[in-house]
C-alpha positions as a Python dict, from the first residue, in 0.01 Angstrom:
ca = {
    (1, 'X'): (0, 0, 0),
    (2, 'X'): (-293, 81, 230),
    (3, 'X'): (-427, -213, 422),
    (4, 'X'): (-663, -450, 244),
    (5, 'X'): (-989, -337, 397),
    (6, 'X'): (-913, 33, 363),
    (7, 'X'): (-821, -11, -5),
    (8, 'X'): (-1157, -174, -62),
    (9, 'X'): (-1339, 144, 45),
    (10, 'X'): (-1175, 381, -201),
    (11, 'X'): (-1451, 594, -356),
    (12, 'X'): (-1317, 554, -707),
    (13, 'X'): (-1272, 245, -922),
    (14, 'X'): (-989, 114, -1136),
    (15, 'X'): (-1221, 50, -1432),
    (16, 'X'): (-1138, 241, -1749),
    (17, 'X'): (-1489, 235, -1896),
    (18, 'X'): (-1785, 311, -1669),
    (19, 'X'): (-1991, 65, -1873),
    (20, 'X'): (-1798, -205, -1685),
    (21, 'X'): (-1991, -118, -1369),
    (22, 'X'): (-2350, -228, -1310),
    (23, 'X'): (-2574, -533, -1321),
    (24, 'X'): (-2446, -864, -1459),
    (25, 'X'): (-2651, -919, -1774),
    (26, 'X'): (-2579, -1271, -1898),
    (27, 'X'): (-2739, -1472, -2174),
    (28, 'X'): (-2942, -1672, -1922),
    (29, 'X'): (-3011, -1428, -1640),
    (30, 'X'): (-2940, -1103, -1458),
    (31, 'X'): (-2775, -1039, -1120),
    (32, 'X'): (-2836, -697, -969),
    (33, 'X'): (-2527, -499, -871),
    (34, 'X'): (-2673, -455, -523),
    (35, 'X'): (-2739, -827, -478),
    (36, 'X'): (-2503, -950, -205),
    (37, 'X'): (-2722, -1224, -63),
    (38, 'X'): (-2589, -1573, 4),
    (39, 'X'): (-2700, -1852, -231),
    (40, 'X'): (-2815, -2112, 21),
    (41, 'X'): (-3018, -2343, -203),
    (42, 'X'): (-2910, -2545, -505),
    (43, 'X'): (-3177, -2373, -714),
    (44, 'X'): (-3041, -2027, -632),
    (45, 'X'): (-2685, -2142, -704),
    (46, 'X'): (-2791, -2287, -1038),
    (47, 'X'): (-2965, -1964, -1143),
    (48, 'X'): (-2654, -1766, -1043),
    (49, 'X'): (-2429, -2003, -1237),
    (50, 'X'): (-2648, -1970, -1547),
    (51, 'X'): (-2625, -1590, -1526),
    (52, 'X'): (-2245, -1603, -1489),
    (53, 'X'): (-2197, -1878, -1752),
    (54, 'X'): (-2028, -1748, -2065),
    (55, 'X'): (-1672, -1610, -2061),
    (56, 'X'): (-1505, -1941, -1970),
    (57, 'X'): (-1712, -2152, -2207),
    (58, 'X'): (-1682, -1905, -2495),
    (59, 'X'): (-1304, -1865, -2463),
    (60, 'X'): (-1252, -2243, -2455),
    (61, 'X'): (-1488, -2339, -2738),
    (62, 'X'): (-1364, -2039, -2937),
    (63, 'X'): (-1017, -2189, -2926),
    (64, 'X'): (-1140, -2494, -3116),
    (65, 'X'): (-1141, -2266, -3418),
    (66, 'X'): (-1064, -2322, -3785),
    (67, 'X'): (-694, -2363, -3714),
    (68, 'X'): (-778, -2605, -3436),
    (69, 'X'): (-1003, -2814, -3659),
    (70, 'X'): (-728, -2827, -3922),
    (71, 'X'): (-457, -2911, -3664),
    (72, 'X'): (-656, -3192, -3498),
    (73, 'X'): (-749, -3325, -3842),
    (74, 'X'): (-386, -3320, -3955),
    (75, 'X'): (-285, -3508, -3640),
    (76, 'X'): (-554, -3772, -3702),
    (77, 'X'): (-482, -3812, -4073),
    (78, 'X'): (-101, -3821, -4049),
    (79, 'X'): (-49, -3981, -3708),
    (80, 'X'): (-370, -4172, -3640),
    (81, 'X'): (-462, -4166, -3272),
    (82, 'X'): (-101, -4162, -3151),
    (83, 'X'): (-109, -3790, -3062),
    (84, 'X'): (-440, -3813, -2877),
    (85, 'X'): (-260, -3826, -2540),
    (86, 'X'): (-155, -3462, -2578),
    (87, 'X'): (-512, -3336, -2536),
    (88, 'X'): (-609, -3452, -2183),
    (89, 'X'): (-271, -3324, -2063),
    (90, 'X'): (-383, -2978, -2171),
    (91, 'X'): (-688, -2972, -1940),
    (92, 'X'): (-486, -2871, -1629),
    (93, 'X'): (-289, -2622, -1840),
    (94, 'X'): (-612, -2461, -1957),
    (95, 'X'): (-761, -2452, -1609),
    (96, 'X'): (-449, -2316, -1437),
    (97, 'X'): (-386, -2041, -1694),
    (98, 'X'): (-745, -1928, -1728),
    (99, 'X'): (-823, -1945, -1354),
    (100, 'X'): (-553, -1686, -1300),
    (101, 'X'): (-714, -1444, -1545),
    (102, 'X'): (-1051, -1512, -1383),
    (103, 'X'): (-914, -1368, -1058),
    (104, 'X'): (-736, -1082, -1235),
    (105, 'X'): (-1050, -977, -1419),
    (106, 'X'): (-1291, -1004, -1128),
    (107, 'X'): (-1063, -842, -869),
    (108, 'X'): (-904, -563, -1073),
    (109, 'X'): (-1187, -463, -1305),
    (110, 'X'): (-941, -389, -1587),
    (111, 'X'): (-811, -579, -1889),
    (112, 'X'): (-490, -778, -1922),
    (113, 'X'): (-321, -534, -2162),
    (114, 'X'): (-382, -237, -1934),
    (115, 'X'): (-245, -419, -1630),
    (116, 'X'): (77, -505, -1816),
    (117, 'X'): (113, -146, -1936),
    (118, 'X'): (51, 12, -1594),
    (119, 'X'): (253, -234, -1386),
    (120, 'X'): (552, -299, -1617),
    (121, 'X'): (561, 7, -1841),
    (122, 'X'): (505, 85, -2207),
    (123, 'X'): (822, -92, -2321),
    (124, 'X'): (721, -438, -2199),
    (125, 'X'): (357, -376, -2285),
    (126, 'X'): (463, -308, -2644),
    (127, 'X'): (633, -648, -2660),
    (128, 'X'): (340, -833, -2504),
    (129, 'X'): (57, -657, -2685),
    (130, 'X'): (259, -638, -3008),
    (131, 'X'): (298, -1016, -3005),
    (132, 'X'): (-76, -1044, -2947),
    (133, 'X'): (-171, -816, -3238),
    (134, 'X'): (52, -999, -3487),
    (135, 'X'): (-54, -1346, -3370),
    (136, 'X'): (-423, -1252, -3354),
    (137, 'X'): (-422, -1102, -3702),
    (138, 'X'): (-275, -1420, -3849),
    (139, 'X'): (-521, -1628, -3647),
    (140, 'X'): (-818, -1426, -3776),
    (141, 'X'): (-691, -1486, -4129),
    (142, 'X'): (-699, -1863, -4063),
    (143, 'X'): (-1061, -1828, -3951),
    (144, 'X'): (-1154, -1679, -4287),
    (145, 'X'): (-955, -1952, -4459),
    (146, 'X'): (-1183, -2191, -4269),
    (147, 'X'): (-1492, -2004, -4390),
    (148, 'X'): (-1365, -2020, -4748),
    (149, 'X'): (-1288, -2394, -4732),
    (150, 'X'): (-1607, -2493, -4550),
    (151, 'X'): (-1850, -2310, -4778),
    (152, 'X'): (-1635, -2393, -5078),
    (153, 'X'): (-1722, -2758, -5004),
    (154, 'X'): (-2084, -2664, -5082),
    (155, 'X'): (-1985, -2479, -5399),
    (156, 'X'): (-1996, -2123, -5259),
    (157, 'X'): (-1725, -1890, -5395),
    (158, 'X'): (-1483, -1741, -5143),
    (159, 'X'): (-1553, -1400, -5298),
    (160, 'X'): (-1906, -1437, -5163),
    (161, 'X'): (-1861, -1643, -4846),
    (162, 'X'): (-1575, -1446, -4689),
    (163, 'X'): (-1733, -1095, -4721),
    (164, 'X'): (-2069, -1225, -4590),
    (165, 'X'): (-1898, -1389, -4291),
    (166, 'X'): (-1706, -1065, -4221),
    (167, 'X'): (-2029, -864, -4231),
    (168, 'X'): (-2201, -1115, -4000),
    (169, 'X'): (-1920, -1084, -3746),
    (170, 'X'): (-1941, -705, -3735),
    (171, 'X'): (-2323, -698, -3716),
    (172, 'X'): (-2356, -950, -3432),
    (173, 'X'): (-2080, -780, -3229),
    (174, 'X'): (-2175, -415, -3267),
    (175, 'X'): (-2532, -444, -3135),
    (176, 'X'): (-2468, -239, -2822),
    (177, 'X'): (-2590, -525, -2601),
    (178, 'X'): (-2357, -759, -2414),
    (179, 'X'): (-2645, -1003, -2353),
    (180, 'X'): (-2738, -1016, -2722),
    (181, 'X'): (-2375, -1081, -2820),
    (182, 'X'): (-2342, -1358, -2562),
    (183, 'X'): (-2660, -1526, -2688),
    (184, 'X'): (-2514, -1523, -3040),
    (185, 'X'): (-2207, -1698, -2901),
    (186, 'X'): (-2414, -1969, -2734),
    (187, 'X'): (-2573, -2054, -3068),
    (188, 'X'): (-2227, -2138, -3200),
    (189, 'X'): (-2137, -2324, -2880),
    (190, 'X'): (-2440, -2551, -2926),
    (191, 'X'): (-2347, -2606, -3293),
    (192, 'X'): (-2002, -2716, -3173),
    (193, 'X'): (-2163, -3039, -3048),
    (194, 'X'): (-2229, -3147, -3411),
    (195, 'X'): (-1896, -3324, -3371),
    (196, 'X'): (-2083, -3595, -3173),
    (197, 'X'): (-2301, -3718, -3464),
    (198, 'X'): (-1993, -3683, -3684),
    (199, 'X'): (-1814, -3926, -3451),
    (200, 'X'): (-2112, -4161, -3461),
    (201, 'X'): (-2095, -4171, -3841),
    (202, 'X'): (-1725, -4262, -3845),
    (203, 'X'): (-1755, -4490, -3536),
    (204, 'X'): (-1391, -4487, -3411),
    (205, 'X'): (-1296, -4788, -3199),
    (206, 'X'): (-1350, -4708, -2830),
    (207, 'X'): (-1067, -4935, -2713),
    (208, 'X'): (-805, -4770, -2935),
    (209, 'X'): (-941, -4426, -2845),
    (210, 'X'): (-906, -4482, -2470),
    (211, 'X'): (-567, -4651, -2506),
    (212, 'X'): (-408, -4370, -2706),
    (213, 'X'): (-561, -4106, -2482),
    (214, 'X'): (-360, -4229, -2183),
    (215, 'X'): (-55, -4400, -2341),
    (216, 'X'): (193, -4156, -2503),
    (217, 'X'): (331, -4243, -2843),
    (218, 'X'): (410, -4088, -3181),
    (219, 'X'): (361, -4275, -3506),
    (220, 'X'): (699, -4289, -3679),
    (221, 'X'): (878, -4157, -3370),
    (222, 'X'): (970, -3805, -3262),
    (223, 'X'): (1117, -3579, -3529),
    (224, 'X'): (1101, -3212, -3619),
    (225, 'X'): (770, -3255, -3806),
    (226, 'X'): (593, -3435, -3521),
    (227, 'X'): (734, -3189, -3264),
    (228, 'X'): (604, -2899, -3474),
    (229, 'X'): (259, -3060, -3481),
    (230, 'X'): (262, -3123, -3105),
    (231, 'X'): (351, -2758, -3045),
    (232, 'X'): (70, -2662, -3285),
    (233, 'X'): (-176, -2875, -3084),
    (234, 'X'): (-66, -2697, -2768),
    (235, 'X'): (-83, -2357, -2940),
    (236, 'X'): (-430, -2410, -3083),
    (237, 'X'): (-569, -2541, -2753),
    (238, 'X'): (-394, -2301, -2514),
    (239, 'X'): (-335, -1968, -2690),
    (240, 'X'): (-216, -1626, -2563),
    (241, 'X'): (-529, -1448, -2691),
    (242, 'X'): (-737, -1648, -2441),
    (243, 'X'): (-573, -1465, -2150),
    (244, 'X'): (-659, -1123, -2290),
    (245, 'X'): (-1008, -1224, -2400),
    (246, 'X'): (-1136, -1388, -2083),
    (247, 'X'): (-1004, -1123, -1847),
    (248, 'X'): (-1158, -841, -2049),
    (249, 'X'): (-1481, -1033, -2106),
    (250, 'X'): (-1517, -1091, -1731),
    (251, 'X'): (-1466, -718, -1676),
    (252, 'X'): (-1716, -636, -1951),
    (253, 'X'): (-1972, -876, -1800),
    (254, 'X'): (-1920, -699, -1464),
    (255, 'X'): (-1829, -1013, -1271),
    (256, 'X'): (-1689, -931, -925),
    (257, 'X'): (-1493, -1138, -668),
    (258, 'X'): (-1823, -1248, -511),
    (259, 'X'): (-1882, -1469, -818),
    (260, 'X'): (-1529, -1598, -881),
    (261, 'X'): (-1619, -1958, -789),
    (262, 'X'): (-1903, -1958, -1042),
    (263, 'X'): (-1670, -1829, -1313),
    (264, 'X'): (-1416, -2095, -1217),
    (265, 'X'): (-1686, -2358, -1276),
    (266, 'X'): (-1761, -2196, -1613),
    (267, 'X'): (-1390, -2221, -1703),
    (268, 'X'): (-1353, -2585, -1593),
    (269, 'X'): (-1666, -2682, -1790),
    (270, 'X'): (-1529, -2507, -2098),
    (271, 'X'): (-1193, -2684, -2074),
    (272, 'X'): (-1354, -3029, -2072),
    (273, 'X'): (-1590, -2938, -2358),
    (274, 'X'): (-1296, -2812, -2563),
    (275, 'X'): (-1078, -3119, -2513),
    (276, 'X'): (-1372, -3352, -2578),
    (277, 'X'): (-1446, -3180, -2910),
    (278, 'X'): (-1079, -3183, -3012),
    (279, 'X'): (-1040, -3550, -2920),
    (280, 'X'): (-1348, -3652, -3119),
    (281, 'X'): (-1228, -3460, -3425),
    (282, 'X'): (-890, -3629, -3414),
    (283, 'X'): (-1055, -3968, -3369),
    (284, 'X'): (-1304, -3909, -3653),
    (285, 'X'): (-1032, -3834, -3908),
    (286, 'X'): (-798, -4108, -3781),
    (287, 'X'): (-1074, -4370, -3804),
    (288, 'X'): (-1204, -4257, -4142),
    (289, 'X'): (-865, -4250, -4317),
    (290, 'X'): (-697, -4550, -4153),
    (291, 'X'): (-583, -4799, -4419),
    (292, 'X'): (-683, -4564, -4704),
    (293, 'X'): (-458, -4388, -4959),
    (294, 'X'): (-524, -4058, -4776),
    (295, 'X'): (-360, -4174, -4453),
    (296, 'X'): (-48, -3964, -4390),
    (297, 'X'): (-131, -3715, -4666),
    (298, 'X'): (-308, -3420, -4505),
    (299, 'X'): (-357, -3123, -4737),
    (300, 'X'): (-617, -2898, -4574),
    (301, 'X'): (-957, -2909, -4404),
    (302, 'X'): (-1139, -2915, -4740),
    (303, 'X'): (-946, -3228, -4835),
    (304, 'X'): (-1060, -3388, -4507),
    (305, 'X'): (-1425, -3303, -4582),
    (306, 'X'): (-1403, -3457, -4930),
    (307, 'X'): (-1221, -3760, -4789),
    (308, 'X'): (-1492, -3815, -4526),
    (309, 'X'): (-1756, -3790, -4797),
    (310, 'X'): (-1573, -4053, -5002),
    (311, 'X'): (-1487, -4305, -4730),
    (312, 'X'): (-1762, -4252, -4471),
    (313, 'X'): (-2053, -4089, -4652),
    (314, 'X'): (-2184, -3761, -4791),
    (315, 'X'): (-2353, -3668, -4463),
    (316, 'X'): (-2022, -3704, -4281),
    (317, 'X'): (-1841, -3470, -4521),
    (318, 'X'): (-2120, -3212, -4495),
    (319, 'X'): (-2123, -3230, -4113),
    (320, 'X'): (-1747, -3179, -4103),
    (321, 'X'): (-1779, -2873, -4328),
    (322, 'X'): (-2049, -2727, -4101),
    (323, 'X'): (-1833, -2795, -3792),
    (324, 'X'): (-1545, -2614, -3966),
    (325, 'X'): (-1767, -2317, -4057),
    (326, 'X'): (-1901, -2292, -3702),
    (327, 'X'): (-1549, -2311, -3559),
    (328, 'X'): (-1435, -2038, -3797),
    (329, 'X'): (-1710, -1797, -3698),
    (330, 'X'): (-1683, -1837, -3319),
    (331, 'X'): (-1303, -1833, -3343),
    (332, 'X'): (-1302, -1512, -3550),
    (333, 'X'): (-1553, -1347, -3313),
    (334, 'X'): (-1349, -1433, -3003),
    (335, 'X'): (-999, -1359, -3136),
    (336, 'X'): (-1100, -1029, -3297),
    (337, 'X'): (-1280, -917, -2982),
    (338, 'X'): (-971, -1008, -2779),
    (339, 'X'): (-769, -774, -3001),
    (340, 'X'): (-1024, -491, -2973),
    (341, 'X'): (-1033, -524, -2595),
    (342, 'X'): (-651, -502, -2585),
    (343, 'X'): (-661, -207, -2827),
    (344, 'X'): (-900, -21, -2597),
    (345, 'X'): (-679, -99, -2296),
    (346, 'X'): (-363, 15, -2470),
    (347, 'X'): (-506, 346, -2595),
    (348, 'X'): (-743, 427, -2309),
    (349, 'X'): (-1054, 414, -2528),
    (350, 'X'): (-1404, 304, -2436),
    (351, 'X'): (-1425, -69, -2501),
    (352, 'X'): (-1744, -242, -2397),
    (353, 'X'): (-2010, -449, -2570),
    (354, 'X'): (-2262, -260, -2358),
    (355, 'X'): (-2190, 50, -2568),
    (356, 'X'): (-2328, 135, -2910),
    (357, 'X'): (-2111, 207, -3212),
    (358, 'X'): (-2164, 582, -3160),
    (359, 'X'): (-2033, 558, -2803),
    (360, 'X'): (-1730, 339, -2879),
    (361, 'X'): (-1620, 420, -3232),
    (362, 'X'): (-1253, 330, -3178),
    (363, 'X'): (-1339, -5, -3017),
    (364, 'X'): (-1575, -118, -3292),
    (365, 'X'): (-1361, 48, -3560),
    (366, 'X'): (-1061, -160, -3454),
    (367, 'X'): (-1278, -473, -3460),
    (368, 'X'): (-1410, -393, -3808),
    (369, 'X'): (-1065, -303, -3940),
    (370, 'X'): (-912, -632, -3823),
    (371, 'X'): (-1198, -829, -3979),
    (372, 'X'): (-1184, -644, -4312),
    (373, 'X'): (-805, -666, -4354),
    (374, 'X'): (-789, -1035, -4254),
    (375, 'X'): (-1078, -1122, -4484),
    (376, 'X'): (-913, -923, -4766),
    (377, 'X'): (-588, -1117, -4723),
    (378, 'X'): (-769, -1449, -4769),
    (379, 'X'): (-928, -1353, -5102),
    (380, 'X'): (-601, -1224, -5255),
    (381, 'X'): (-508, -1463, -5539),
    (382, 'X'): (-190, -1654, -5460),
    (383, 'X'): (-178, -1559, -5089),
    (384, 'X'): (27, -1815, -4889),
    (385, 'X'): (-277, -1949, -4702),
    (386, 'X'): (-128, -2294, -4643),
    (387, 'X'): (184, -2143, -4489),
    (388, 'X'): (-24, -1919, -4261),
    (389, 'X'): (-236, -2212, -4143),
    (390, 'X'): (69, -2432, -4085),
    (391, 'X'): (262, -2178, -3883),
    (392, 'X'): (12, -1976, -3682),
    (393, 'X'): (-91, -2245, -3432),
    (394, 'X'): (270, -2340, -3359),
    (395, 'X'): (352, -1969, -3326),
    (396, 'X'): (89, -1947, -3051),
    (397, 'X'): (256, -2236, -2870),
    (398, 'X'): (598, -2073, -2894),
    (399, 'X'): (474, -1734, -2764),
    (400, 'X'): (265, -1883, -2482),
    (401, 'X'): (552, -1901, -2227),
    (402, 'X'): (610, -1524, -2255),
    (403, 'X'): (240, -1453, -2199),
    (404, 'X'): (231, -1693, -1904),
    (405, 'X'): (533, -1526, -1739),
    (406, 'X'): (357, -1186, -1740),
    (407, 'X'): (45, -1358, -1608),
    (408, 'X'): (243, -1509, -1320),
    (409, 'X'): (403, -1175, -1234),
    (410, 'X'): (62, -1008, -1216),
    (411, 'X'): (-90, -1288, -1010),
    (412, 'X'): (187, -1252, -750),
    (413, 'X'): (148, -874, -727),
    (414, 'X'): (-8, -809, -386),
    (415, 'X'): (-96, -450, -476),
    (416, 'X'): (-306, -584, -764),
    (417, 'X'): (-468, -894, -614),
    (418, 'X'): (-434, -846, -239),
    (419, 'X'): (-581, -1156, -70),
    (420, 'X'): (-633, -1319, -410),
    (421, 'X'): (-264, -1361, -504),
    (422, 'X'): (-137, -1702, -619),
    (423, 'X'): (-71, -1975, -367),
    (424, 'X'): (283, -2124, -377),
    (425, 'X'): (159, -2454, -520),
    (426, 'X'): (-9, -2270, -809),
    (427, 'X'): (315, -2087, -888),
    (428, 'X'): (495, -2422, -892),
    (429, 'X'): (242, -2574, -1133),
    (430, 'X'): (255, -2269, -1361),
    (431, 'X'): (636, -2279, -1352),
    (432, 'X'): (631, -2640, -1469),
    (433, 'X'): (395, -2545, -1754),
    (434, 'X'): (623, -2261, -1873),
    (435, 'X'): (937, -2475, -1854),
    (436, 'X'): (781, -2763, -2049),
    (437, 'X'): (662, -2525, -2322),
    (438, 'X'): (1010, -2374, -2342),
    (439, 'X'): (1161, -2723, -2366),
    (440, 'X'): (930, -2807, -2658),
    (441, 'X'): (1027, -2491, -2845),
    (442, 'X'): (1395, -2568, -2777),
    (443, 'X'): (1348, -2914, -2931),
    (444, 'X'): (1189, -2749, -3235),
    (445, 'X'): (1484, -2510, -3269),
    (446, 'X'): (1738, -2792, -3237),
    (447, 'X'): (1566, -3015, -3491),
    (448, 'X'): (1536, -2727, -3738),
    (449, 'X'): (1905, -2636, -3709),
    (450, 'X'): (2023, -2999, -3692),
    (451, 'X'): (1774, -3220, -3883),
    (452, 'X'): (1974, -3539, -3810),
    (453, 'X'): (1964, -3497, -3432),
    (454, 'X'): (1804, -3778, -3229),
    (455, 'X'): (1487, -3609, -3105),
    (456, 'X'): (1403, -3880, -2852),
    (457, 'X'): (1748, -3861, -2689),
    (458, 'X'): (1735, -3481, -2689),
    (459, 'X'): (1389, -3480, -2530),
    (460, 'X'): (1496, -3727, -2261),
    (461, 'X'): (1807, -3522, -2184),
    (462, 'X'): (1613, -3198, -2157),
    (463, 'X'): (1347, -3373, -1950),
    (464, 'X'): (1617, -3495, -1712),
    (465, 'X'): (1754, -3142, -1677),
    (466, 'X'): (1405, -3012, -1603),
    (467, 'X'): (1349, -3281, -1340),
    (468, 'X'): (1677, -3195, -1167),
    (469, 'X'): (1589, -2826, -1174),
    (470, 'X'): (1249, -2900, -1020),
    (471, 'X'): (1411, -3101, -741),
    (472, 'X'): (1671, -2830, -677),
    (473, 'X'): (1413, -2553, -685),
    (474, 'X'): (1185, -2745, -450),
    (475, 'X'): (1469, -2798, -203),
    (476, 'X'): (1555, -2427, -206),
    (477, 'X'): (1192, -2330, -150),
    (478, 'X'): (1159, -2569, 142),
    (479, 'X'): (1480, -2438, 301),
    (480, 'X'): (1386, -2075, 259),
    (481, 'X'): (1020, -2113, 343),
    (482, 'X'): (908, -1859, 598),
    (483, 'X'): (569, -1843, 754),
    (484, 'X'): (443, -1489, 726),
    (485, 'X'): (146, -1404, 943),
    (486, 'X'): (-148, -1285, 740),
    (487, 'X'): (-426, -1057, 848),
    (488, 'X'): (-726, -1282, 809),
    (489, 'X'): (-1013, -1139, 608),
    (490, 'X'): (-1368, -1250, 655),
    (491, 'X'): (-1546, -1415, 362),
    (492, 'X'): (-1745, -1096, 309),
    (493, 'X'): (-1434, -873, 308),
    (494, 'X'): (-1263, -1107, 64),
    (495, 'X'): (-1568, -1109, -164),
    (496, 'X'): (-1571, -729, -173),
    (497, 'X'): (-1195, -666, -209),
    (498, 'X'): (-1113, -481, -532),
    (499, 'X'): (-791, -339, -664),
    (500, 'X'): (-755, 36, -591),
    (501, 'X'): (-719, 277, -887),
    (502, 'X'): (-392, 204, -1065),
    (503, 'X'): (-277, 564, -1023),
    (504, 'X'): (-258, 505, -647),
    (505, 'X'): (-26, 206, -680),
    (506, 'X'): (351, 233, -702),
    (507, 'X'): (501, 42, -994),
    (508, 'X'): (685, -276, -887),
    (509, 'X'): (1064, -266, -921),
    (510, 'X'): (1236, -559, -1090),
    (511, 'X'): (1555, -704, -951),
    (512, 'X'): (1856, -724, -1183),
    (513, 'X'): (1822, -1102, -1207),
    (514, 'X'): (1454, -1078, -1305),
    (515, 'X'): (1528, -814, -1568),
    (516, 'X'): (1809, -1026, -1714),
    (517, 'X'): (1580, -1328, -1711),
    (518, 'X'): (1310, -1139, -1903),
    (519, 'X'): (1559, -1025, -2166),
    (520, 'X'): (1694, -1377, -2205),
    (521, 'X'): (1339, -1511, -2243),
    (522, 'X'): (1259, -1247, -2502),
    (523, 'X'): (1576, -1315, -2701),
    (524, 'X'): (1518, -1688, -2690),
    (525, 'X'): (1157, -1654, -2809),
    (526, 'X'): (1265, -1433, -3099),
    (527, 'X'): (1510, -1705, -3206),
    (528, 'X'): (1240, -1971, -3160),
    (529, 'X'): (998, -1777, -3381),
    (530, 'X'): (1262, -1748, -3654),
    (531, 'X'): (1324, -2124, -3641),
    (532, 'X'): (950, -2185, -3651),
    (533, 'X'): (914, -1973, -3964),
    (534, 'X'): (1201, -2162, -4127),
    (535, 'X'): (1032, -2494, -4050),
    (536, 'X'): (690, -2375, -4167),
    (537, 'X'): (833, -2250, -4497),
    (538, 'X'): (1017, -2578, -4539),
    (539, 'X'): (696, -2777, -4488),
    (540, 'X'): (502, -2539, -4713),
    (541, 'X'): (758, -2586, -4991),
    (542, 'X'): (709, -2963, -4978),
    (543, 'X'): (335, -2940, -5050),
}
């Protein structure tokens, strides 16, 4: 590859859609494309942050969607507060994963799906993007299930509520204005904080809340059902679609490396807001149903709303239904847009919220098609909605390791990120995250195949193997560590470094061991998905 500084001065850009170049037009401010001045005062930094604010907060709050509300509620109703400890552990996972796509989006100027396709080929892109399309479609269906259940609480028929929600989604997305769309999203972000008065109504005990947030435990012990729910909590809080959405949304907002630190702050803020909302929801349901006949008998989100109305008060049930509706809308908007962005990347079509429907027919057509088909599935009489809701969040958790592996490969590609590639410590942290997620899916497979297996002993054994592998890997890295001199770049050169056009980059060649490892991972995940479906059907048959 040409040297870093020379690559930066290429006359062409890697962007696929020219609408991705220009001024940053955020919900709360504009930054001119030509603005390269230093922000020396706190006031200037705050105004810049407000203009950048959006992609990180939207992707995080959007993940507390209808499936998330149902999953956190199920955990609270069936396990009390004993699964609360899983949520703060996900904050570093969220930050590490999403910070990597922040750099990819700002430095490359292209979406996640296109990078995978151009760097690894159509074959592996088909696996990665194919997983995304299937998972996202099922997730969008759960959002419309949430719409149906939430408005059904107020007596509105699903044959009215679901089509109106679908129309609303299309109208607010296809306005031809990125700023207008982002302002719509912030309305739903503000509504997300209705969970605070909901918590006040149910007044969970602060002591128990803080205890279970830091002390791990599982009511009734570890078994296949509790492991499935833990994987679902991970999958609904850290989902593959987030990687595709935030990277493309950063590109669409025209954020460049100069503003990476501001977007990192946006992402960190969003991760804390997301985990706070999830924790409060779990605590609300756990507190409301403790020592009642409904404890341990979760049915769906509508049952939770009616239960809150009965045991806490009518206002509490109504607030929960509104929180569920809000989560459904922002979740559907984010997940569907993630799919449309990936669709545009995969097929080389214009895909920007800055464009009108006339200018980007395929982009908005894909968005509308996903919304219409998912909404249609929900209103089909006898559709297995409970099974979809049960399985889709856990499916996200099972597929996350595969998405994270591709993310790691891209973030270590010097042709793509140049001076912005991962540091060794970040690779180590991401490696731990992938291995723990794989261990959890392995436990799920084992407990599905062998229901009588001792889950606690199995988890401890696998944990011991992981620990030994970490120690061995660390020793190898220390022994083979070589200090490679780097050409230092000035802060200004680093802020201006962008990936050259992809056509100028040679495709990376995989070693035989890496190729074998990728095939093993793919085969294992296929088996894990099959076991997950078996378990979901089994649980659905019990209801």
